[in-house]
C-alpha positions as CSV (number, residue, x, y, z in Angstrom):
1,X,54.7,77.1,134.3
2,X,58.7,75.2,134.7
3,X,61.4,76.8,135.7
4,X,63.7,78.0,133.2
5,X,66.8,77.1,132.5
6,X,69.7,78.6,134.0
7,X,72.9,78.6,132.3
8,X,76.4,80.2,133.7
9,X,78.2,82.9,131.3
10,X,82.0,83.2,131.8
11,X,83.7,86.1,129.8
12,X,87.5,86.4,129.4
13,X,88.5,89.8,128.4
14,X,86.9,93.3,128.5
15,X,88.7,95.6,125.8
16,X,86.7,96.9,123.3
17,X,84.7,93.5,123.0
18,X,84.6,92.2,125.8
19,X,82.7,95.2,127.7
20,X,79.6,95.6,124.9
21,X,79.6,92.1,125.0
22,X,79.0,92.5,128.6
23,X,76.6,95.0,128.2
24,X,74.7,93.4,126.1
25,X,74.7,90.0,128.5
26,X,73.9,92.1,131.0
27,X,71.0,94.8,129.3
28,X,69.9,91.9,127.4
29,X,69.0,89.5,129.8
30,X,65.1,89.6,129.3
31,X,65.4,89.0,125.3
32,X,68.1,87.0,125.5
33,X,65.8,84.4,127.2
34,X,63.5,84.3,125.2
35,X,65.2,83.7,121.9
36,X,67.6,80.7,124.3
37,X,64.7,79.6,126.7
38,X,67.9,79.7,129.0
39,X,68.6,82.4,131.7
40,X,72.0,83.7,130.8
41,X,74.1,84.8,133.6
42,X,77.0,86.1,133.5
43,X,79.1,84.4,136.1
44,X,82.5,86.8,135.9
45,X,84.3,88.5,133.8
46,X,88.1,87.7,133.8
47,X,90.5,91.0,132.8
48,X,94.5,91.6,133.8
49,X,93.5,94.4,135.6
50,X,90.4,95.7,137.6
51,X,91.2,98.7,137.4
52,X,91.9,99.3,134.5
53,X,89.5,101.7,132.2
54,X,86.7,100.7,130.4
55,X,84.6,102.0,127.9
56,X,81.2,100.8,129.6
57,X,81.1,101.3,133.0
58,X,81.0,97.4,134.4
59,X,79.9,96.2,137.6
60,X,82.9,95.9,140.1
61,X,82.4,92.5,141.8
62,X,82.4,90.5,138.0
63,X,85.3,91.6,137.7
64,X,88.6,89.0,138.8
65,X,91.9,88.1,137.2
66,X,91.7,84.3,138.0
67,X,90.5,83.2,134.6
68,X,91.0,79.0,135.7
69,X,88.4,79.2,138.3
70,X,86.0,81.5,136.9
71,X,86.0,78.4,133.8
72,X,85.2,76.2,135.7
73,X,81.2,75.1,135.9
74,X,80.6,77.6,132.6
75,X,78.5,76.3,130.1
76,X,79.7,78.4,127.8
77,X,82.8,80.3,127.7
78,X,83.7,83.4,125.5
79,X,87.1,84.4,124.9
80,X,88.3,87.9,123.3
81,X,91.4,88.0,125.4
82,X,93.2,88.1,122.0
83,X,97.1,86.8,121.5
84,X,98.1,82.8,122.0
85,X,98.8,82.7,125.4
86,X,96.7,82.5,128.0
87,X,94.6,82.4,125.4
88,X,94.6,79.0,124.1
89,X,94.6,77.6,127.3
90,X,92.1,78.3,129.1
91,X,89.8,77.5,125.5
92,X,91.4,73.9,126.1
93,X,90.7,73.9,129.4
94,X,87.1,75.4,129.2
95,X,86.2,72.5,126.5
96,X,87.5,70.2,128.4
97,X,85.0,71.2,131.7
98,X,82.3,70.4,129.2
99,X,81.8,74.1,127.8
100,X,81.2,75.4,124.8
101,X,83.2,78.6,123.4
102,X,82.8,81.5,121.5
103,X,85.7,83.5,120.1
104,X,87.1,86.1,118.5
105,X,90.2,85.3,118.4
106,X,92.0,85.2,114.7
107,X,95.4,84.5,115.2
108,X,94.8,81.9,117.4
109,X,92.4,80.2,115.1
110,X,94.7,80.9,112.3
111,X,97.6,79.2,113.9
112,X,96.6,76.7,116.6
113,X,93.0,76.0,115.2
114,X,93.3,72.3,114.1
115,X,94.4,71.8,117.6
116,X,91.1,73.6,118.9
117,X,89.0,71.6,116.7
118,X,90.2,68.3,117.7
119,X,89.7,69.0,121.6
120,X,86.3,70.4,120.7
121,X,85.0,67.4,118.3
122,X,86.8,64.7,121.3
123,X,84.5,66.4,123.8
124,X,81.4,67.4,121.7
125,X,81.6,70.3,122.4
126,X,81.2,73.1,119.9
127,X,83.6,76.2,119.0
128,X,82.6,79.2,117.6
129,X,84.3,82.0,116.1
130,X,82.3,84.4,113.7
131,X,83.9,87.6,114.9
132,X,86.8,86.3,114.1
133,X,86.1,87.4,110.5
134,X,85.0,90.9,109.6
135,X,83.7,91.9,112.8
136,X,80.2,92.3,111.9
137,X,79.5,90.7,108.3
138,X,78.0,87.3,108.7
139,X,80.2,85.4,106.6
140,X,82.3,82.4,108.7
141,X,77.9,80.6,109.1
142,X,77.4,80.7,105.2
143,X,80.6,78.9,104.7
144,X,80.4,76.4,107.4
145,X,76.8,75.8,107.2
146,X,75.1,77.5,103.8
147,X,77.6,76.8,101.2
148,X,78.6,73.3,102.7
149,X,77.1,71.4,100.3
150,X,78.0,73.7,97.3
151,X,82.0,74.0,96.1
152,X,83.5,77.0,96.7
153,X,86.3,78.4,94.3
154,X,87.6,81.6,94.8
155,X,86.9,84.4,98.2
156,X,88.4,87.4,97.5
157,X,88.2,90.4,99.8
158,X,89.3,93.4,101.8
159,X,89.6,92.0,105.2
160,X,91.5,94.5,107.0
161,X,89.5,98.1,107.5
162,X,92.7,99.9,109.0
163,X,94.2,99.4,106.0
164,X,91.2,100.2,103.9
165,X,90.9,103.5,105.8
166,X,94.4,104.2,105.1
167,X,94.3,103.3,101.6
168,X,90.9,105.3,101.0
169,X,91.9,108.2,102.2
170,X,94.8,108.7,100.0
171,X,92.7,107.8,97.2
172,X,89.9,109.9,98.0
173,X,91.8,112.8,99.6
174,X,95.0,113.1,98.5
175,X,96.5,112.2,101.4
176,X,99.9,110.9,101.9
177,X,100.6,107.5,103.1
178,X,102.2,109.5,106.6
179,X,99.1,111.3,107.2
180,X,96.8,109.4,106.2
181,X,98.2,106.4,109.1
182,X,98.9,109.4,111.6
183,X,95.4,109.8,110.7
184,X,93.9,105.9,111.5
185,X,96.6,106.2,114.9
186,X,94.8,109.5,115.9
187,X,91.1,107.3,115.5
188,X,92.2,104.6,117.1
189,X,92.0,102.6,113.8
190,X,95.1,100.9,113.7
191,X,96.3,97.7,116.3
192,X,98.6,98.9,119.3
193,X,102.0,96.8,117.2
194,X,100.8,98.7,113.4
195,X,102.8,96.2,111.9
196,X,99.8,93.3,111.7
197,X,97.6,96.1,110.0
198,X,99.9,97.4,107.7
199,X,102.0,94.7,107.3
200,X,99.4,92.4,106.7
201,X,99.4,89.2,109.0
202,X,95.8,90.8,110.3
203,X,94.4,89.6,106.9
204,X,96.6,87.1,106.8
205,X,95.0,85.4,109.7
206,X,91.7,85.6,107.9
207,X,92.2,84.3,105.0
208,X,93.6,81.1,106.2
209,X,90.6,80.6,108.6
210,X,88.4,81.7,105.6
211,X,90.7,79.3,103.3
212,X,90.2,76.6,105.6
213,X,86.4,76.3,105.7
214,X,85.8,76.8,102.1
215,X,88.3,74.6,101.1
216,X,87.9,72.0,103.8
217,X,91.4,71.6,104.0
218,X,93.9,73.0,107.2
219,X,95.8,76.2,106.2
220,X,97.6,77.7,108.6
221,X,99.4,81.4,108.8
222,X,102.7,79.8,106.9
223,X,100.3,79.0,103.5
224,X,99.8,82.7,102.8
225,X,101.1,84.4,100.8
226,X,101.8,88.0,101.8
227,X,102.7,91.4,101.4
228,X,101.6,94.7,103.1
229,X,101.0,98.3,102.0
230,X,104.1,99.4,103.9
231,X,105.4,100.3,99.7
232,X,102.3,101.6,98.8
233,X,102.9,105.6,97.5
234,X,100.6,108.6,96.5
235,X,102.0,108.3,93.2
236,X,100.7,104.9,93.2
237,X,97.3,105.9,94.3
238,X,97.6,108.7,91.4
239,X,98.5,106.3,89.0
240,X,95.8,103.8,89.6
241,X,93.1,106.5,89.5
242,X,94.5,107.6,86.1
243,X,94.1,104.1,84.3
244,X,90.7,103.5,86.4
245,X,91.9,101.2,89.3
246,X,91.6,101.8,93.1
247,X,94.3,100.3,94.8
248,X,93.2,98.1,97.9
249,X,94.7,95.2,100.3
250,X,93.2,92.1,99.2
251,X,92.8,88.9,100.1
252,X,92.3,86.1,97.6
253,X,91.5,82.8,98.9
254,X,91.6,80.7,95.4
255,X,91.1,76.7,94.5
256,X,93.4,76.0,92.1
257,X,93.2,73.0,89.3
258,X,96.7,71.3,88.5
259,X,97.7,68.0,86.7
260,X,98.1,66.2,90.4
261,X,95.0,67.3,91.4
262,X,93.4,70.1,93.2
263,X,95.8,73.3,95.6
264,X,95.2,76.2,97.9
265,X,96.3,79.4,97.0
266,X,95.9,82.0,99.5
267,X,97.0,85.6,99.6
268,X,97.6,89.3,100.5
269,X,98.4,91.7,99.1
270,X,98.0,95.4,97.8
271,X,95.6,94.9,94.5
272,X,94.3,96.8,91.6
273,X,90.1,96.6,91.3
274,X,88.6,98.6,88.6
275,X,86.7,101.2,90.0
276,X,83.5,100.1,88.6
277,X,83.8,97.5,90.8
278,X,81.7,96.7,93.6
279,X,85.2,96.3,96.1
280,X,86.1,99.7,95.0
281,X,83.2,101.0,96.4
282,X,83.9,99.6,100.2
283,X,85.2,103.1,101.7
284,X,86.8,103.6,104.9
285,X,87.0,101.1,107.7
286,X,84.6,98.7,106.2
287,X,85.3,94.8,105.2
288,X,83.7,93.3,102.1
289,X,84.2,90.0,100.8
290,X,83.5,88.1,97.3
291,X,82.7,84.4,97.6
292,X,82.0,82.6,94.6
293,X,80.7,79.1,94.5
294,X,79.6,76.8,91.3
295,X,76.2,76.4,92.6
296,X,75.7,79.3,94.1
297,X,77.1,82.0,91.6
298,X,78.9,85.3,92.9
299,X,77.9,86.6,96.7
300,X,79.3,90.3,98.3
301,X,79.1,90.4,102.0
302,X,79.3,93.8,103.0
303,X,79.3,95.7,106.6
304,X,81.6,97.0,109.4
305,X,84.8,95.5,109.7
306,X,85.6,96.5,112.8
307,X,84.0,98.3,116.3
308,X,83.3,97.4,119.6
309,X,79.6,97.1,119.0
310,X,79.9,95.8,115.9
311,X,82.3,92.6,116.8
312,X,80.3,91.9,120.0
313,X,76.8,91.7,117.9
314,X,78.7,89.0,116.1
315,X,80.0,87.5,119.4
316,X,76.4,87.5,120.9
317,X,75.2,85.5,117.5
318,X,77.5,82.8,118.4
319,X,76.4,82.5,122.0
320,X,72.7,82.5,121.6
321,X,73.7,79.7,119.0
322,X,75.7,77.9,122.0
323,X,72.9,78.6,124.5
324,X,69.8,77.1,122.3
325,X,72.9,74.2,121.4
326,X,72.6,73.5,125.3
327,X,68.7,73.5,125.7
328,X,68.8,71.2,123.0
329,X,71.0,68.6,124.2
330,X,73.6,66.2,121.7
331,X,77.3,67.2,120.8
332,X,78.7,70.1,119.1
333,X,78.5,70.0,115.5
334,X,82.6,69.4,114.8
335,X,84.5,71.3,111.7
336,X,83.8,69.5,108.0
337,X,86.1,67.3,106.6
338,X,89.7,68.0,105.7
339,X,90.8,67.0,102.4
340,X,94.4,68.1,103.0
341,X,94.7,70.1,99.7
342,X,98.5,71.1,99.4
343,X,99.2,75.1,99.2
344,X,99.9,75.9,96.2
345,X,103.5,78.5,95.4
346,X,102.5,81.7,94.8
347,X,104.5,81.2,91.7
348,X,101.1,79.1,90.4
349,X,98.8,82.6,90.3
350,X,97.4,84.0,87.4
351,X,96.3,87.0,87.0
352,X,97.3,90.2,85.0
353,X,99.7,93.1,86.3
354,X,100.3,96.5,86.3
355,X,104.7,97.5,86.2
356,X,105.3,100.9,86.3
357,X,109.6,101.6,85.6
358,X,111.9,104.9,85.5
359,X,113.8,104.3,82.2
360,X,116.8,106.3,80.0
361,X,115.2,108.8,78.1
362,X,117.0,106.9,74.9
363,X,115.9,105.7,71.2
364,X,115.3,102.2,71.9
365,X,113.7,101.8,75.6
366,X,110.6,100.3,74.3
367,X,112.1,97.9,71.9
368,X,114.1,96.4,74.4
369,X,111.9,96.3,77.4
370,X,108.9,94.7,75.1
371,X,111.6,91.8,74.2
372,X,111.8,91.1,77.7
373,X,108.4,90.9,78.1
374,X,108.1,89.0,75.7
375,X,111.3,86.2,76.1
376,X,109.3,85.8,79.4
377,X,106.3,84.4,77.7
378,X,103.9,88.0,79.1
379,X,102.3,89.6,76.7
380,X,101.6,93.4,77.1
381,X,98.8,94.6,76.8
382,X,98.5,98.0,76.8
383,X,101.6,100.7,77.5
384,X,101.5,104.4,78.6
385,X,104.7,106.6,78.9
386,X,104.2,110.3,80.5
387,X,106.9,113.1,78.7
388,X,110.0,113.5,79.7
389,X,110.4,116.9,81.4
390,X,113.4,118.8,79.8
391,X,115.8,121.2,82.4
392,X,116.2,124.4,82.4
393,X,119.8,123.7,80.7
394,X,117.9,121.4,78.0
395,X,118.9,118.4,80.2
396,X,116.6,115.2,79.5
397,X,114.9,113.1,82.6
398,X,114.2,109.9,82.4
399,X,110.4,108.7,81.4
400,X,108.4,106.8,83.4
401,X,106.0,104.2,81.7
402,X,103.5,102.0,82.9
403,X,103.1,99.0,81.2
404,X,99.3,96.5,81.6
405,X,99.9,92.8,80.6
406,X,97.4,90.4,80.0
407,X,96.9,87.4,82.3
408,X,100.2,85.7,82.8
409,X,100.9,83.3,85.6
410,X,103.6,85.0,88.6
411,X,106.5,82.9,87.6
412,X,106.4,84.5,84.2
413,X,106.1,88.2,85.8
414,X,108.9,87.8,88.7
415,X,111.4,86.4,86.2
416,X,109.9,89.7,84.0
417,X,110.7,91.9,86.6
418,X,114.2,90.3,87.1
419,X,115.4,90.6,83.8
420,X,113.8,94.4,83.4
421,X,115.5,95.2,87.3
422,X,118.8,93.7,84.5
423,X,118.5,96.1,82.0
424,X,120.9,98.9,81.2
425,X,117.7,100.8,80.0
426,X,115.8,100.6,83.6
427,X,116.5,103.0,85.8
428,X,114.1,101.3,88.2
429,X,111.1,98.8,88.5
430,X,109.2,101.6,90.9
431,X,105.6,98.9,91.1
432,X,104.4,96.3,90.4
433,X,100.8,95.8,91.1
434,X,98.8,92.6,90.3
435,X,95.2,93.2,88.9
436,X,91.7,91.3,90.8
437,X,88.5,91.2,90.3
438,X,88.1,90.3,86.5
């Protein structure tokens, strides 16, 4: 019986995900060997602080603060440190040393992915990153491999479980934004810097990665239009419910056809989803991604979008693939050729909108507002007016008007909103929400 080949695995980072990956490597060694044809030896775990508390009790002799020495001689390097540096330097060092890399670092890939993939192509190594988007949900490999021969026209979905948890609590339990955010903090759902979630940066990083894969072109964080959920109020949630919608923070990646060629639109913003749409049933911290392809048609991927064990599952899938490549030999499979499609400005997109206004209670208000929409070329589908409350002294307050539009361009809608803000009959533009999923 021939001796089984041994592969050295270096793990960088032992946080909630890294600790679970280490546990799986240590506890499931026999099963992993049967699946890969090689013995996976955890050579060491690079950490910032050896004595820091961890979710999993790890052998102290495996812990080190010297990541550089650990990388040397490794066959597979798993980077779960997060952040840009020193993660970027460690990955490039590992690739140039001949190791395959597995990472879950969405921010690094969104900002420096092209550089990292170029290095991997030069040396014939591979970079795998299923865990970088939607945790346990397999979405990277389907886009990279299964749909590589198809034309993907659109991706939209919920890519941030923390904000979905907050909006879901506001919608289903009537919590205020502050209450829901505090609960998310208490449960550990929000990042250490909550602005990464609340302001849409986390979802934008993931959207850039998905768009780059789907459209075979370079998409960076700077190409992603981004709005967070800080402005979403309980009143907006209630108004959406009354109109048959739910508010979700959505990432939308879309190929737009233009007169001078295709463009790519990538954006993240709170949007309205019809309550009958499958995306409306994505509750708690779960994620869901819809892919619309010319041949395959609509596809939906759903599951846990966060969590140490769940994300570690995606990491280990990449580790097994990397190990099999080492055993089989040959160069790593590089990224698909770049098409260099330009990024479309947000004004190019078309969708429907819901506009909520506070207006003066006076004759001719509706006519003037309708005229503003008409002049900008935005067609109004429905108008709903909340009855004006009359005070004890007979004074009349302001009225609330909610207008739903037909499909219109973002540029025309923005021009409409500016004119509404300048109108004497409009006290305030309370909210503008886009409608997606139709």
